[in-house]
N, C-alpha and C positions, 0 to 999 in steps of 0.2 A: 639560422633560417627557420621561421615557424612552419609547423605542419599546417596543412590545409584546414584541419579541424579547429585549430587554434585561431585562425583568422576570421571564422564565422562568428558574428556577434549575435548575442541573444536579443530577441525583440524587446523594446521597453516595456515596462509594466503597463503603461497606458494602453499600448497596443494589444497586449495580451489580455488585458482587462475587458476590452470590447467584447471578444468572443466569450469570456468567462461570464460576463453580466447578461449578455443576450441568452446564453444557454440557460443561466440560472433563472431568468425571468420567463423563459419559454417552459421550463419544467414547473414553474408555479402556475401555468395555464391562465394567464391574464388576470391573476390575483394582484391587486395593487400592494406594492411594497414600499417601505420608507427607505430613505437613503441609508439610515443606520443598520436596518435589517440586511439590506443588500450588502453593505460593507462588511458586516460581520460574517455573513454567510460566504462571501467570495473571498475573504481574507485580503481585501484591498483597503487602503487607507480611505477615510472619509473624502479627503480632498480629491484623490484620484478617481473615486467612485462618482463624486459630484460632477467632475470634469467630463467623464465618460458619459454619464447620464445626459448631460447638456448636449454633448456632440451627437449622441444616438437620437435625441429629440429633434435636433436640427435635420437629421436625415430621415425623419418620420419612421424610425424603427421602433421607438418606445414613445409613450405618451404620458403626460402629467396628469394626475387625477387628484382633485382636492375633495376630500370627503367633508361631510357636514360637521360643523363646529370644530374643524381642524385647521391650524394655520399652515403647518407644513405640508407639501404635496406628497403624494405617493406616486409610484411609477409602475406602469405595466406594458407589456410588449404589445405591438400592433400587429395586424395581419401581414403588413409589409416586413416587419421584423422577423416574423415566423417564416415568411418566404425566404429571407435572407439567410436564415439558420439552415433551411431545407436546402438551398442552392449551395451554400458552403459545405454542407455535409456531402453533397453529391460529387464534389470536386476530388474526394479522396480516392476515387476509383483509379485503378492503374490505367494509365494511358500508354498505349504501345505506339512508339514513334517508328516510322518508316526509316529504313536506311537511306542514305543519300541517293543511291542508284534507284531504289524503288520509287522514291519521291520524284525523281527526275522523269521516270517513265509512266507514272501513275495516270497521267491524262493523255497519254499519247495513243491515238488510234491509227492503225495502218489500214488505209482504203484498200478495197478490192479492185475498184475500177479506176485505173490511172487516167484513162481517156476522159472520164467524166470530170476529174480534177483539172486536167488540162483545159477543158472546155470552159468550166466555171471560172478558172483563173484567167482565161483569156477574155471572158465577158466582163469580169470585174476590171481587168486592165483597160479594156476599151471604154468602159464607163467612166473610169478615173481620167483617162485622156480627154474625153468628151467634156467632163465638168471642168477640166483645166483650160480647155479651149474656150468655153463659155466665160469663164473667169477672165481670160486674157482679153477677150472681145469686150467685156464690160469695162475692164480697166483701160483699154485703149480709147473707148468712148469717153471715159472720165478724163483721160489725159487731153483729149481734144478740147473739152470745156475748160480745163485748167489753163491751157494755152491761151485761151481768150481772156482769162483774168490776169495773166501776165504776173505770175507769182514763181519766179525762178527756183526757189528753194523747194517749193512743193512740186514743181515740174521734175526736178532732179530725183526727188524721192519717189514719185510715182514711176519715173522711167526705170529707176533702179529695181523697184518691185516688179515691173514688167519683165525686165532682163533675167531676174532670178525665177520668175514663173516660167519663162521659156526654157531656162536651164532645167528646171524641175520636170517640165513636160517632156524634154529631150531624154532625160534619164529615165523616166517611166516608160517612154516609148522603146527604149533599148533593153528593158528587162526581157529575160528569156520567157518564152511561152510555156516551155516545159519546167515545171517546178523542180524536177529531179536533176536537171542539168546544172552544172556549176560554172 
């Protein structure tokens, strides 16, 4: 059975090269460089370097520059590429994770006034019941109009919705007013 360290694979050269090339171009401070120069200085093959440069260009992290009287383009880092390097460097800070218990209780506040919570809970409960009553009345009116159309499938569907709405209203009405009671 392999050890944990043996199972971790190394990143492919092309992915490692992205960081290497961006850092190298950033060090050169927006000075245009040829593919050959970048390849030699980063110790990546020309093919890998070219593919990485094309991908970075697609993501607007570097740009192609054609100098006067030259056929082959040179490459330089963009402001966005510098920002990417800066953001990636900021990720190396040690992040302290909360324990499971601390994470669970992190956003819990214990109210001082239970009566206020009961009152607010009761107001919200009554508002929900009122909205369900209005919805039930509107659906009942619609059912009356559908009965005139004489569409039995639609009538059955709407009556089923009305029954489920009545059931929901009954369940909400039976909720305890005291949030601490079980």
